[in-house]
Every structure is written in structure tokens, then in C-alpha cells.
MOPAC internal coordinates of N, CA, C and O (Angstrom, degrees):
PM7 1SCF
backbone

  N    0.0000 0     0.00 0     0.00 0    0    0    0
  C    1.4502 1     0.00 0     0.00 0    1    0    0
  C    1.5308 1   110.59 1     0.00 0    2    1    0
  O    1.2310 1   121.03 1   -48.35 1    3    2    1
  N    1.3148 1   115.64 1   131.65 1    3    2    1
  C    1.4593 1   119.34 1  -178.35 1    5    3    2
  C    1.5273 1   110.46 1   -83.52 1    6    5    3
  O    1.2310 1   120.61 1   -34.45 1    7    6    5
  N    1.3392 1   116.43 1   145.55 1    7    6    5
  C    1.4740 1   117.74 1   176.94 1    9    7    6
  C    1.5252 1   110.39 1   -68.27 1   10    9    7
  O    1.2310 1   121.24 1   -38.32 1   11   10    9
  N    1.3271 1   115.24 1   141.68 1   11   10    9
  C    1.4637 1   119.85 1  -179.43 1   13   11   10
  C    1.5165 1   110.47 1   -77.52 1   14   13   11
  O    1.2310 1   121.85 1   -36.60 1   15   14   13
  N    1.3180 1   114.07 1   143.40 1   15   14   13
  C    1.4549 1   119.18 1   176.97 1   17   15   14
  C    1.5322 1   108.21 1   -74.44 1   18   17   15
  O    1.2310 1   120.35 1   -38.07 1   19   18   17
  N    1.3287 1   116.93 1   141.93 1   19   18   17
  C    1.4706 1   117.36 1   176.77 1   21   19   18
  C    1.5361 1   109.64 1   -65.66 1   22   21   19
  O    1.2310 1   121.25 1   -41.92 1   23   22   21
  N    1.3063 1   115.22 1   138.08 1   23   22   21
  C    1.4623 1   119.21 1  -178.53 1   25   23   22
  C    1.5261 1   110.43 1   -72.65 1   26   25   23
  O    1.2310 1   121.76 1   -32.47 1   27   26   25
  N    1.3218 1   114.23 1   147.53 1   27   26   25
  C    1.4598 1   119.26 1   178.99 1   29   27   26
  C    1.5224 1   109.22 1   -72.30 1   30   29   27
  O    1.2310 1   120.28 1   -37.42 1   31   30   29
  N    1.3210 1   117.07 1   142.58 1   31   30   29
  C    1.4721 1   117.79 1   177.85 1   33   31   30
  C    1.5249 1   110.54 1   -65.88 1   34   33   31
  O    1.2310 1   121.10 1   -37.40 1   35   34   33
  N    1.3211 1   115.50 1   142.60 1   35   34   33
  C    1.4618 1   119.38 1   179.72 1   37   35   34
  C    1.5203 1   109.62 1   -72.63 1   38   37   35
  O    1.2310 1   120.37 1   -38.95 1   39   38   37
  N    1.3166 1   116.90 1   141.05 1   39   38   37
  C    1.4643 1   118.40 1   179.70 1   41   39   38
  C    1.5341 1   110.22 1   -68.31 1   42   41   39
  O    1.2310 1   120.10 1   -28.60 1   43   42   41
  N    1.3314 1   117.41 1   151.40 1   43   42   41
  C    1.4569 1   119.47 1   179.03 1   45   43   42
  C    1.5284 1   110.68 1   -65.70 1   46   45   43
  O    1.2310 1   120.09 1   -27.40 1   47   46   45
  N    1.3354 1   117.44 1   152.60 1   47   46   45
  C    1.4690 1   118.53 1   179.27 1   49   47   46
  C    1.5260 1   110.25 1   -61.64 1   50   49   47
  O    1.2310 1   120.14 1   -34.01 1   51   50   49
  N    1.3330 1   117.34 1   145.99 1   51   50   49
  C    1.4733 1   118.83 1  -178.83 1   53   51   50
  C    1.5284 1   110.85 1   -64.13 1   54   53   51
  O    1.2310 1   121.87 1   -35.30 1   55   54   53
  N    1.3173 1   114.03 1   144.70 1   55   54   53
  C    1.4624 1   119.36 1  -178.85 1   57   55   54
  C    1.5225 1   110.39 1   -80.57 1   58   57   55
  O    1.2310 1   121.25 1   -29.95 1   59   58   57
  N    1.3432 1   115.21 1   150.05 1   59   58   57
  C    1.4555 1   120.59 1   175.71 1   61   59   58
  C    1.5108 1   110.18 1   -71.60 1   62   61   59
  O    1.2310 1   119.59 1   -13.30 1   63   62   61
  N    1.3349 1   118.39 1   166.70 1   63   62   61
  C    1.4617 1   120.80 1  -176.27 1   65   63   62
  C    1.5320 1   113.10 1   -62.34 1   66   65   63
  O    1.2310 1   120.41 1   149.04 1   67   66   65
  N    1.3199 1   116.81 1   -30.96 1   67   66   65
  C    1.4644 1   119.10 1  -177.93 1   69   67   66
  C    1.5143 1   111.34 1   -90.88 1   70   69   67
  O    1.2310 1   120.66 1   155.64 1   71   70   69
  N    1.3378 1   116.34 1   -24.36 1   71   70   69
  C    1.4574 1   120.04 1   179.03 1   73   71   70
  C    1.5275 1   109.93 1   -65.99 1   74   73   71
  O    1.2310 1   120.29 1   147.81 1   75   74   73
  N    1.3373 1   117.05 1   -32.19 1   75   74   73
  C    1.4564 1   121.64 1  -179.91 1   77   75   74
  C    1.5211 1   111.00 1   -61.34 1   78   77   75
  O    1.2310 1   121.05 1   140.78 1   79   78   77
  N    1.3188 1   115.59 1   -39.22 1   79   78   77
  C    1.4599 1   118.42 1  -176.81 1   81   79   78
  C    1.5293 1   112.60 1   -96.96 1   82   81   79
  O    1.2310 1   120.05 1   176.44 1   83   82   81
  N    1.3401 1   117.51 1    -3.56 1   83   82   81
  C    1.4567 1   119.69 1   172.62 1   85   83   82
  C    1.5061 1   115.35 1   104.07 1   86   85   83
  O    1.2310 1   118.59 1   163.79 1   87   86   85
  N    1.3067 1   120.28 1   -16.21 1   87   86   85
  C    1.4597 1   119.84 1  -179.33 1   89   87   86
  C    1.5125 1   113.04 1  -176.55 1   90   89   87
  O    1.2310 1   121.59 1    -6.62 1   91   90   89
  N    1.3372 1   114.55 1   173.38 1   91   90   89
  C    1.4609 1   121.41 1   178.95 1   93   91   90
  C    1.5264 1   107.83 1   -93.18 1   94   93   91
  O    1.2310 1   119.49 1   -49.01 1   95   94   93
  N    1.3284 1   118.58 1   130.99 1   95   94   93
  C    1.4600 1   119.07 1   174.02 1   97   95   94
  C    1.5339 1   109.82 1   -59.86 1   98   97   95
  O    1.2310 1   120.64 1   -40.89 1   99   98   97
  N    1.3246 1   116.38 1   139.11 1   99   98   97
  C    1.4725 1   121.58 1  -177.22 1  101   99   98
  C    1.5158 1   113.35 1   -49.69 1  102  101   99
  O    1.2310 1   121.07 1   134.62 1  103  102  101
  N    1.3374 1   115.56 1   -45.38 1  103  102  101
  C    1.4721 1   118.73 1  -175.31 1  105  103  102
  C    1.5224 1   112.13 1   -67.65 1  106  105  103
  O    1.2310 1   119.35 1   156.99 1  107  106  105
  N    1.3286 1   118.84 1   -23.01 1  107  106  105
  C    1.4598 1   121.34 1   179.22 1  109  107  106
  C    1.5312 1   111.93 1   -90.89 1  110  109  107
  O    1.2310 1   120.26 1   161.25 1  111  110  109
  N    1.3345 1   117.11 1   -18.75 1  111  110  109
  C    1.4605 1   119.89 1  -175.43 1  113  111  110
  C    1.5268 1   111.90 1   -61.97 1  114  113  111
  O    1.2310 1   119.74 1   140.47 1  115  114  113
  N    1.3117 1   118.10 1   -39.53 1  115  114  113
  C    1.4682 1   120.93 1  -179.27 1  117  115  114
  C    1.5261 1   111.53 1   -63.49 1  118  117  115
  O    1.2310 1   120.25 1   151.29 1  119  118  117
  N    1.3277 1   117.14 1   -28.71 1  119  118  117
  C    1.4656 1   120.63 1   178.13 1  121  119  118
  C    1.5296 1   111.27 1   -63.92 1  122  121  119
  O    1.2310 1   120.39 1   142.67 1  123  122  121
  N    1.3304 1   116.86 1   -37.33 1  123  122  121
  C    1.4615 1   120.52 1   178.50 1  125  123  122
  C    1.5292 1   110.85 1   -67.44 1  126  125  123
  O    1.2310 1   120.25 1   148.22 1  127  126  125
  N    1.3136 1   117.13 1   -31.78 1  127  126  125
  C    1.4630 1   120.89 1   178.73 1  129  127  126
  C    1.5257 1   110.98 1   -74.85 1  130  129  127
  O    1.2310 1   119.99 1   149.30 1  131  130  129
  N    1.3482 1   117.62 1   -30.70 1  131  130  129
  C    1.4671 1   121.98 1  -179.27 1  133  131  130
  C    1.5212 1   112.14 1   -71.70 1  134  133  131
  O    1.2310 1   120.33 1   147.68 1  135  134  133
  N    1.3226 1   116.97 1   -32.32 1  135  134  133
  C    1.4559 1   121.41 1  -170.04 1  137  135  134
  C    1.5196 1   114.66 1   -65.27 1  138  137  135
  O    1.2310 1   119.07 1   163.80 1  139  138  137
  N    1.2707 1   119.39 1   -16.20 1  139  138  137
  C    1.4663 1   117.73 1  -175.06 1  141  139  138
  C    1.5035 1   108.72 1   177.66 1  142  141  139
  O    1.2310 1   119.03 1    38.68 1  143  142  141
  N    1.2518 1   119.45 1  -141.32 1  143  142  141
  C    1.4511 1   127.23 1    -7.75 1  145  143  142
  C    1.5186 1   110.97 1   -89.30 1  146  145  143
  O    1.2310 1   120.20 1   -53.22 1  147  146  145
  N    1.3155 1   117.23 1   126.78 1  147  146  145
  C    1.4601 1   120.97 1   180.00 1  149  147  146
  C    1.5226 1   111.64 1   -72.31 1  150  149  147
  O    1.2310 1   120.52 1   161.60 1  151  150  149
  N    1.3263 1   116.60 1   -18.40 1  151  150  149
  C    1.4631 1   120.13 1   179.39 1  153  151  150
  C    1.5259 1   111.37 1   -69.03 1  154  153  151
  O    1.2310 1   120.75 1   159.31 1  155  154  153
  N    1.3248 1   116.17 1   -20.69 1  155  154  153
  C    1.4610 1   119.83 1   179.19 1  157  155  154
  C    1.5233 1   107.68 1   -86.06 1  158  157  155
  O    1.2310 1   119.64 1   -56.13 1  159  158  157
  N    1.3435 1   118.29 1   123.87 1  159  158  157
  C    1.4713 1   120.94 1  -173.72 1  161  159  158
  C    1.5269 1   114.52 1   -51.06 1  162  161  159
  O    1.2310 1   119.46 1   139.63 1  163  162  161
  N    1.3376 1   118.63 1   -40.37 1  163  162  161
  C    1.4707 1   119.42 1  -173.99 1  165  163  162
  C    1.5271 1   112.10 1   -77.93 1  166  165  163
  O    1.2310 1   119.22 1   176.92 1  167  166  165
  N    1.3214 1   119.10 1    -3.08 1  167  166  165
  C    1.4661 1   120.48 1   176.17 1  169  167  166
  C    1.5181 1   112.15 1   -96.55 1  170  169  167
  O    1.2310 1   120.08 1   170.79 1  171  170  169
  N    1.3251 1   117.45 1    -9.21 1  171  170  169
  C    1.4695 1   119.97 1  -174.78 1  173  171  170
  C    1.5233 1   113.05 1   -64.84 1  174  173  171
  O    1.2310 1   120.20 1   138.77 1  175  174  173
  N    1.3182 1   117.22 1   -41.23 1  175  174  173
  C    1.4597 1   119.55 1  -177.66 1  177  175  174
  C    1.5112 1   113.79 1   -91.68 1  178  177  175
  O    1.2310 1   120.09 1  -177.84 1  179  178  177
  N    1.3302 1   117.43 1     2.16 1  179  178  177
  C    1.4624 1   121.83 1  -175.43 1  181  179  178
  C    1.5211 1   109.29 1   -91.33 1  182  181  179
  O    1.2310 1   120.86 1   -50.67 1  183  182  181
  N    1.3331 1   115.96 1   129.33 1  183  182  181
  C    1.4549 1   121.15 1  -178.46 1  185  183  182
  C    1.5166 1   112.67 1   -70.87 1  186  185  183
  O    1.2310 1   120.97 1   -15.14 1  187  186  185
  N    1.3390 1   115.75 1   164.86 1  187  186  185
  C    1.4622 1   122.24 1  -177.56 1  189  187  186
  C    1.5285 1   111.55 1   -59.50 1  190  189  187
  O    1.2310 1   120.84 1   134.38 1  191  190  189
  N    1.3453 1   116.01 1   -45.62 1  191  190  189
  C    1.4759 1   119.62 1  -178.93 1  193  191  190
  C    1.5211 1   111.45 1   -65.14 1  194  193  191
  O    1.2310 1   120.96 1   139.93 1  195  194  193
  N    1.3328 1   115.77 1   -40.07 1  195  194  193
  C    1.4613 1   119.57 1   179.99 1  197  195  194
  C    1.5328 1   110.97 1   -66.54 1  198  197  195
  O    1.2310 1   120.65 1   140.34 1  199  198  197
  N    1.3418 1   116.37 1   -39.66 1  199  198  197
  C    1.4650 1   120.04 1   176.72 1  201  199  198
  C    1.5211 1   110.12 1   -62.91 1  202  201  199
  O    1.2310 1   121.10 1   141.65 1  203  202  201
  N    1.3380 1   115.51 1   -38.35 1  203  202  201
  C    1.4559 1   120.40 1   177.51 1  205  203  202
  C    1.5153 1   111.60 1   -62.58 1  206  205  203
  O    1.2310 1   120.59 1   137.73 1  207  206  205
  N    1.3459 1   116.48 1   -42.27 1  207  206  205
  C    1.4637 1   120.81 1   179.05 1  209  207  206
  C    1.5261 1   110.94 1   -64.76 1  210  209  207
  O    1.2310 1   120.76 1   139.12 1  211  210  209
  N    1.3483 1   116.16 1   -40.88 1  211  210  209
  C    1.4672 1   120.12 1   177.65 1  213  211  210
  C    1.5232 1   110.42 1   -63.14 1  214  213  211
  O    1.2310 1   120.85 1   139.39 1  215  214  213
  N    1.3285 1   115.99 1   -40.61 1  215  214  213
  C    1.4669 1   120.51 1   179.07 1  217  215  214
  C    1.5138 1   112.21 1   -65.51 1  218  217  215
  O    1.2310 1   120.56 1   137.60 1  219  218  217
  N    1.3315 1   116.54 1   -42.40 1  219  218  217
  C    1.4717 1   120.70 1   178.51 1  221  219  218
  C    1.5187 1   110.70 1   -62.60 1  222  221  219
  O    1.2310 1   120.93 1   137.86 1  223  222  221
  N    1.3341 1   115.82 1   -42.14 1  223  222  221
  C    1.4609 1   120.53 1   179.59 1  225  223  222
  C    1.5308 1   110.36 1   -62.51 1  226  225  223
  O    1.2310 1   121.22 1   135.13 1  227  226  225
  N    1.3269 1   115.27 1   -44.87 1  227  226  225
  C    1.4598 1   120.79 1   179.78 1  229  227  226
  C    1.5214 1   111.03 1   -63.36 1  230  229  227
  O    1.2310 1   120.62 1   140.26 1  231  230  229
  N    1.3295 1   116.43 1   -39.74 1  231  230  229
  C    1.4626 1   121.38 1   179.30 1  233  231  230
  C    1.5295 1   110.86 1   -64.00 1  234  233  231
  O    1.2310 1   120.37 1   136.88 1  235  234  233
  N    1.3391 1   116.90 1   -43.12 1  235  234  233
  C    1.4671 1   120.47 1  -179.44 1  237  235  234
  C    1.5253 1   111.95 1   -70.04 1  238  237  235
  O    1.2310 1   120.81 1   140.77 1  239  238  237
  N    1.3569 1   116.05 1   -39.23 1  239  238  237
  C    1.4689 1   119.90 1  -179.49 1  241  239  238
  C    1.5195 1   111.85 1   -69.68 1  242  241  239
  O    1.2310 1   120.89 1   131.51 1  243  242  241
  N    1.3217 1   115.90 1   -48.49 1  243  242  241
  C    1.4657 1   120.97 1  -170.14 1  245  243  242
  C    1.5161 1   114.47 1   -89.52 1  246  245  243
  O    1.2310 1   119.80 1   152.64 1  247  246  245
  N    1.3275 1   118.00 1   -27.36 1  247  246  245
  C    1.4563 1   120.74 1  -176.51 1  249  247  246
  C    1.5256 1   110.83 1  -128.37 1  250  249  247
  O    1.2310 1   120.01 1  -112.32 1  251  250  249
  N    1.3307 1   117.58 1    67.68 1  251  250  249
  C    1.4692 1   119.84 1  -179.47 1  253  251  250
  C    1.5366 1   111.16 1   -67.46 1  254  253  251
  O    1.2310 1   120.94 1   -27.58 1  255  254  253
  N    1.3541 1   115.81 1   152.42 1  255  254  253
  C    1.4660 1   121.35 1  -177.36 1  257  255  254
  C    1.5209 1   112.62 1   -58.70 1  258  257  255
  O    1.2310 1   120.11 1   140.95 1  259  258  257
  N    1.3423 1   117.40 1   -39.05 1  259  258  257
  C    1.4593 1   120.02 1  -175.72 1  261  259  258
  C    1.5300 1   111.46 1   -64.72 1  262  261  259
  O    1.2310 1   121.15 1   144.94 1  263  262  261
  N    1.3372 1   115.41 1   -35.06 1  263  262  261
  C    1.4654 1   120.12 1  -171.65 1  265  263  262
  C    1.5227 1   112.84 1   -85.50 1  266  265  263
  O    1.2310 1   120.18 1   140.49 1  267  266  265
  N    1.3331 1   117.27 1   -39.51 1  267  266  265
  C    1.4585 1   120.73 1  -174.99 1  269  267  266
  C    1.5170 1   111.31 1  -114.04 1  270  269  267
  O    1.2310 1   121.30 1   -26.79 1  271  270  269
  N    1.3161 1   115.13 1   153.21 1  271  270  269
  C    1.4656 1   120.35 1  -179.74 1  273  271  270
  C    1.5274 1   110.05 1   -76.20 1  274  273  271
  O    1.2310 1   120.90 1    11.15 1  275  274  273
  N    1.3137 1   115.89 1  -168.85 1  275  274  273
  C    1.4632 1   120.40 1  -178.75 1  277  275  274
  C    1.5250 1   112.04 1   -68.56 1  278  277  275
  O    1.2310 1   119.93 1   149.49 1  279  278  277
  N    1.3368 1   117.74 1   -30.51 1  279  278  277
  C    1.4629 1   121.53 1   177.27 1  281  279  278
  C    1.5184 1   110.10 1  -102.53 1  282  281  279
  O    1.2310 1   120.50 1   -45.76 1  283  282  281
  N    1.3352 1   116.66 1   134.24 1  283  282  281
  C    1.4609 1   121.58 1   178.05 1  285  283  282
  C    1.5254 1   107.05 1  -102.36 1  286  285  283
  O    1.2310 1   120.69 1   -62.39 1  287  286  285
  N    1.3304 1   116.29 1   117.61 1  287  286  285
  C    1.4645 1   120.01 1  -175.25 1  289  287  286
  C    1.5286 1   110.99 1   -90.17 1  290  289  287
  O    1.2310 1   121.36 1   -12.83 1  291  290  289
  N    1.3244 1   115.01 1   167.17 1  291  290  289
  C    1.4661 1   121.32 1   178.31 1  293  291  290
  C    1.5124 1   112.13 1   -61.59 1  294  293  291
  O    1.2310 1   120.59 1   144.41 1  295  294  293
  N    1.3262 1   116.48 1   -35.59 1  295  294  293
  C    1.4696 1   121.36 1   179.40 1  297  295  294
  C    1.5319 1   110.71 1   -64.29 1  298  297  295
  O    1.2310 1   120.73 1   139.81 1  299  298  297
  N    1.3277 1   116.20 1   -40.19 1  299  298  297
  C    1.4730 1   120.22 1   178.92 1  301  299  298
  C    1.5271 1   111.07 1   -67.36 1  302  301  299
  O    1.2310 1   120.50 1   142.22 1  303  302  301
  N    1.3284 1   116.66 1   -37.78 1  303  302  301
  C    1.4624 1   120.48 1   177.16 1  305  303  302
  C    1.5224 1   109.43 1   -64.14 1  306  305  303
  O    1.2310 1   120.56 1   135.92 1  307  306  305
  N    1.3496 1   116.53 1   -44.08 1  307  306  305
  C    1.4694 1   120.83 1   177.87 1  309  307  306
  C    1.5222 1   111.43 1   -59.50 1  310  309  307
  O    1.2310 1   120.57 1   139.76 1  311  310  309
  N    1.3284 1   116.51 1   -40.24 1  311  310  309
  C    1.4677 1   121.15 1   179.55 1  313  311  310
  C    1.5311 1   110.67 1   -62.12 1  314  313  311
  O    1.2310 1   120.75 1   137.91 1  315  314  313
  N    1.3332 1   116.18 1   -42.09 1  315  314  313
  C    1.4666 1   119.92 1   179.64 1  317  315  314
  C    1.5289 1   111.34 1   -69.05 1  318  317  315
  O    1.2310 1   120.24 1   142.92 1  319  318  317
  N    1.3311 1   117.15 1   -37.08 1  319  318  317
  C    1.4733 1   120.45 1   176.79 1  321  319  318
  C    1.5165 1   110.05 1   -63.23 1  322  321  319
  O    1.2310 1   120.68 1   139.17 1  323  322  321
  N    1.3313 1   116.31 1   -40.83 1  323  322  321
  C    1.4750 1   120.89 1   178.69 1  325  323  322
  C    1.5343 1   110.72 1   -62.79 1  326  325  323
  O    1.2310 1   120.73 1   138.25 1  327  326  325
  N    1.3401 1   116.22 1   -41.75 1  327  326  325
  C    1.4709 1   120.25 1   177.72 1  329  327  326
  C    1.5332 1   110.56 1   -62.04 1  330  329  327
  O    1.2310 1   120.67 1   137.91 1  331  330  329
  N    1.3423 1   116.33 1   -42.09 1  331  330  329
  C    1.4670 1   120.54 1   178.57 1  333  331  330
  C    1.5293 1   110.81 1   -62.45 1  334  333  331
  O    1.2310 1   120.76 1   139.59 1  335  334  333
  N    1.3361 1   116.15 1   -40.41 1  335  334  333
  C    1.4692 1   120.66 1   178.76 1  337  335  334
  C    1.5269 1   110.90 1   -60.73 1  338  337  335
  O    1.2310 1   120.99 1   136.64 1  339  338  337
  N    1.3409 1   115.70 1   -43.36 1  339  338  337
  C    1.4710 1   120.42 1   178.59 1  341  339  338
  C    1.5269 1   111.10 1   -65.50 1  342  341  339
  O    1.2310 1   120.45 1   140.16 1  343  342  341
  N    1.3395 1   116.75 1   -39.84 1  343  342  341
  C    1.4702 1   120.78 1   176.95 1  345  343  342
  C    1.5168 1   110.36 1   -61.96 1  346  345  343
  O    1.2310 1   120.79 1   139.48 1  347  346  345
  N    1.3236 1   116.10 1   -40.52 1  347  346  345
  C    1.4660 1   121.54 1  -178.06 1  349  347  346
  C    1.5263 1   110.79 1   -61.09 1  350  349  347
  O    1.2310 1   120.54 1   142.97 1  351  350  349
  N    1.3356 1   116.58 1   -37.03 1  351  350  349
  C    1.4676 1   120.54 1   178.93 1  353  351  350
  C    1.5326 1   111.56 1   -67.68 1  354  353  351
  O    1.2310 1   120.76 1   148.38 1  355  354  353
  N    1.3503 1   116.15 1   -31.62 1  355  354  353
  C    1.4675 1   120.20 1  -177.68 1  357  355  354
  C    1.5213 1   114.32 1   -84.14 1  358  357  355
  O    1.2310 1   119.80 1   159.12 1  359  358  357
  N    1.3417 1   117.99 1   -20.88 1  359  358  357
  C    1.4654 1   120.07 1  -175.69 1  361  359  358
  C    1.5237 1   111.69 1   -74.24 1  362  361  359
  O    1.2310 1   121.76 1   -26.90 1  363  362  361
  N    1.3133 1   114.24 1   153.10 1  363  362  361
  C    1.4663 1   120.73 1  -176.81 1  365  363  362
  C    1.5317 1   112.58 1   -99.12 1  366  365  363
  O    1.2310 1   120.53 1   134.69 1  367  366  365
  N    1.3369 1   116.60 1   -45.31 1  367  366  365
  C    1.4670 1   118.76 1  -172.45 1  369  367  366
  C    1.5262 1   111.53 1   -83.96 1  370  369  367
  O    1.2310 1   120.96 1   -29.61 1  371  370  369
  N    1.3183 1   115.77 1   150.39 1  371  370  369
  C    1.4641 1   122.10 1  -179.61 1  373  371  370
  C    1.5259 1   111.40 1   -68.40 1  374  373  371
  O    1.2310 1   120.56 1   145.80 1  375  374  373
  N    1.3378 1   116.53 1   -34.20 1  375  374  373
  C    1.4675 1   120.19 1  -179.95 1  377  375  374
  C    1.5396 1   110.65 1   -62.14 1  378  377  375
  O    1.2310 1   120.70 1   136.87 1  379  378  377
  N    1.3381 1   116.27 1   -43.13 1  379  378  377
  C    1.4673 1   120.11 1   178.38 1  381  379  378
  C    1.5256 1   110.49 1   -64.87 1  382  381  379
  O    1.2310 1   120.80 1   138.73 1  383  382  381
  N    1.3265 1   116.08 1   -41.27 1  383  382  381
  C    1.4675 1   120.36 1   179.18 1  385  383  382
  C    1.5227 1   110.67 1   -62.18 1  386  385  383
  O    1.2310 1   120.28 1   139.24 1  387  386  385
  N    1.3381 1   117.08 1   -40.76 1  387  386  385
  C    1.4607 1   121.13 1   178.23 1  389  387  386
  C    1.5245 1   111.74 1   -62.96 1  390  389  387
  O    1.2310 1   120.83 1   136.41 1  391  390  389
  N    1.3302 1   116.02 1   -43.59 1  391  390  389
  C    1.4643 1   120.66 1   179.10 1  393  391  390
  C    1.5256 1   110.68 1   -61.04 1  394  393  391
  O    1.2310 1   120.76 1   135.21 1  395  394  393
  N    1.3284 1   116.15 1   -44.79 1  395  394  393
  C    1.4646 1   120.00 1   179.46 1  397  395  394
  C    1.5291 1   111.20 1   -64.55 1  398  397  395
  O    1.2310 1   120.49 1   140.83 1  399  398  397
  N    1.3407 1   116.67 1   -39.17 1  399  398  397
  C    1.4687 1   120.52 1   178.57 1  401  399  398
  C    1.5301 1   110.41 1   -63.64 1  402  401  399
  O    1.2310 1   120.59 1   139.89 1  403  402  401
  N    1.3295 1   116.48 1   -40.11 1  403  402  401
  C    1.4667 1   120.77 1   178.06 1  405  403  402
  C    1.5198 1   110.63 1   -63.19 1  406  405  403
  O    1.2310 1   120.73 1   135.11 1  407  406  405
  N    1.3344 1   116.21 1   -44.89 1  407  406  405
  C    1.4579 1   120.06 1  -179.50 1  409  407  406
  C    1.5266 1   111.28 1   -63.26 1  410  409  407
  O    1.2310 1   120.51 1   138.53 1  411  410  409
  N    1.3330 1   116.64 1   -41.47 1  411  410  409
  C    1.4620 1   120.55 1   177.82 1  413  411  410
  C    1.5268 1   110.21 1   -60.72 1  414  413  411
  O    1.2310 1   120.65 1   134.31 1  415  414  413
  N    1.3283 1   116.37 1   -45.69 1  415  414  413
  C    1.4621 1   120.87 1  -178.92 1  417  415  414
  C    1.5228 1   110.97 1   -64.23 1  418  417  415
  O    1.2310 1   120.10 1   140.41 1  419  418  417
  N    1.3332 1   117.42 1   -39.59 1  419  418  417
  C    1.4630 1   120.76 1   179.38 1  421  419  418
  C    1.5255 1   111.14 1   -63.60 1  422  421  419
  O    1.2310 1   120.84 1   137.55 1  423  422  421
  N    1.3398 1   116.00 1   -42.45 1  423  422  421
  C    1.4658 1   119.16 1   179.24 1  425  423  422
  C    1.5273 1   111.08 1   -66.09 1  426  425  423
  O    1.2310 1   120.57 1   138.73 1  427  426  425
  N    1.3406 1   116.51 1   -41.27 1  427  426  425
  C    1.4648 1   119.64 1   179.12 1  429  427  426
  C    1.5272 1   111.11 1   -63.37 1  430  429  427
  O    1.2310 1   120.61 1   138.50 1  431  430  429
  N    1.3391 1   116.44 1   -41.50 1  431  430  429
  C    1.4711 1   120.90 1   178.45 1  433  431  430
  C    1.5249 1   110.86 1   -63.51 1  434  433  431
  O    1.2310 1   120.69 1   135.32 1  435  434  433
  N    1.3424 1   116.30 1   -44.68 1  435  434  433
  C    1.4633 1   120.20 1  -179.56 1  437  435  434
  C    1.5273 1   110.11 1   -61.53 1  438  437  435
  O    1.2310 1   120.93 1   140.38 1  439  438  437
  N    1.3104 1   115.83 1   -39.62 1  439  438  437
  C    1.4680 1   120.68 1   179.22 1  441  439  438
  C    1.5358 1   110.48 1   -64.83 1  442  441  439
  O    1.2310 1   120.64 1   137.76 1  443  442  441
  N    1.3415 1   116.38 1   -42.24 1  443  442  441
  C    1.4701 1   120.49 1   178.58 1  445  443  442
  C    1.5255 1   110.85 1   -63.93 1  446  445  443
  O    1.2310 1   120.65 1   135.79 1  447  446  445
  N    1.3268 1   116.37 1   -44.21 1  447  446  445
  C    1.4716 1   121.11 1  -178.42 1  449  447  446
  C    1.5199 1   111.34 1   -61.79 1  450  449  447
  O    1.2310 1   121.17 1   144.62 1  451  450  449
  N    1.3368 1   115.37 1   -35.38 1  451  450  449
  C    1.4605 1   119.62 1  -178.87 1  453  451  450
  C    1.5143 1   111.92 1   -78.49 1  454  453  451
  O    1.2310 1   120.34 1   167.13 1  455  454  453
  N    1.3245 1   116.96 1   -12.87 1  455  454  453
  C    1.4636 1   120.56 1  -179.66 1  457  455  454
  C    1.5085 1   112.71 1    78.68 1  458  457  455
  O    1.2310 1   120.41 1  -152.59 1  459  458  457
  N    1.3351 1   116.83 1    27.41 1  459  458  457
  C    1.4843 1   119.86 1   178.77 1  461  459  458
  C    1.5109 1   111.07 1   -94.33 1  462  461  459
  O    1.2310 1   120.10 1   180.00 1  463  462  461

């Protein structure tokens, strides 16, 4: 029996367009929030303009100009999702918990769409 050749290491998955440069430009980030996500049940009946307004609100609340630079990186998005998760544990009403869950899902979707 011949010895087997060691297999070549698999190349890393290709990086997304924004991952290459480190983050999503602020002005483009709201576009990722507007696009969907239709996979989330509470976004199915929500119109495009309303989704855009929700995304703009989330962008202003979670990523203020003073705190973050012009590019929003995947690490910063993860940090905000973690903060939302902690807030969700502290809230009492189901309506607040639902809102926080929606915001977390929107940020995760935007991050996936950007390839971060």
C-alpha cells in the first residue's frame, strides 16, 4: 500500500466587498437594513418605506456619528447586537422584547448581506 499524499489545505472563503476594506460605509449601511429581511416573519407585511424608516432609526440610535467612524465594521455590529441581547434580558414587557429581537435580527441580516 502506498502512503497517501497529504491533502492541500482548502483556501479560505472569499471575502465580501466590504470585508476587504474593514467595514460598511455609513451611507450604504441603511440600504442593507431597507432590503429586508423577508425571512423574518414581522418584516413580511412591512412596506419598503417603513422598513427604510426603521433602518434609519436603528442606524441613528445604535451607530451615532460621534461614537463610530465613517465605516461600520462587523465587530461594531456584533457589539451592538450583544448590547441589544443584554437589554432584552432586562426588559419586562413582551412588546419591548419583540422590538429588540427585531432590531437584533435586522442588524444580523445587514451584516450577512454586507459579507462581514
